[in-house]
Every structure is written in structure tokens, then in C-alpha cells.
C-alpha positions, 0 to 999 in steps of 0.5 A: 797486758795483765789480767786478773779476776774480781768476784763480788759475792753480794752482786754475784758477778765476776769481773775480768780485769785488764790492767785493773779495768773491767773488760767483761762481766759474768753472772755467777753463783756463789756459796750458800750462807753456811758454806760462803765463798771465802773472801780473800786473794788467791791465784788460779793453780790449775785448769781441768777440762771436763772434770765431770759431775756438777763442775760443768766443762771446766774447773779452775782451781784456786790456791785455797784448796777445794775451791775453784771457778767452774762451769755447772750442770745446773745453769738455773743456779747461776745468780744464786747462793747455791754452792759449797763455796765455789764460784759457778759460771755458765759453761760457755762463760767459763770457757771464754774466761779461761782463754784470757786467764792463765794459771797464776792469775790473781783472783780477788773475792770480796763481800 
């Protein structure tokens, strides 16, 4: 079973895919207009529990430096154009997601 992640900026949704089929969907916050979440294909390069600050309970860094999928200390921001390019998730959602996706997991971000 191969897991991957697909993020739709316009729908503000993150899809956990198993062998190409969506098995879970999570609402996310994405980058503001001037600091849009970058479109492309990346990989998860690290996981940092309890990174502090606005990153909530977990940071999963992407192969594009300075960008990641992370929790938030501002749950009201989920669903909005709110970040400096990162993908924000509810803390409980990012913890569940991290149990499925190891370092090296493919992450595709589309418009």
C-alpha cells in the first residue's frame, strides 16, 4: 500500500491517497494571495513533534525549503487563505495524517 497526499488550494482540502484513491479528506488553510502555497510535487523530508509557535503539535517539512504541512495554534484559520505558503491543519488531523505517511511520502499541490 502506497500512500500519497494531494492538496487542492482552491478547495482548501488535503486528500490522503492510498494507491491513488482518496481514503481521507481534511480541511486545510493555505497561503495568502501574496504568499501562495507553491504548486508542484514534493516529498515529506522530516517530521518534528511539538515545534512550538504557530505550528501546532506537528511539523512535516516538504522538500521545498521553508514549506510544510503542520498543525496550528489558530484553529479558526482552517479553510482560509491564511499562511505564508504552508498548509495548516487542525492539530488532531495532522496527527492522524502523520500516522499514515512516512518521511519520503509524495505530496502534490495543485491550484
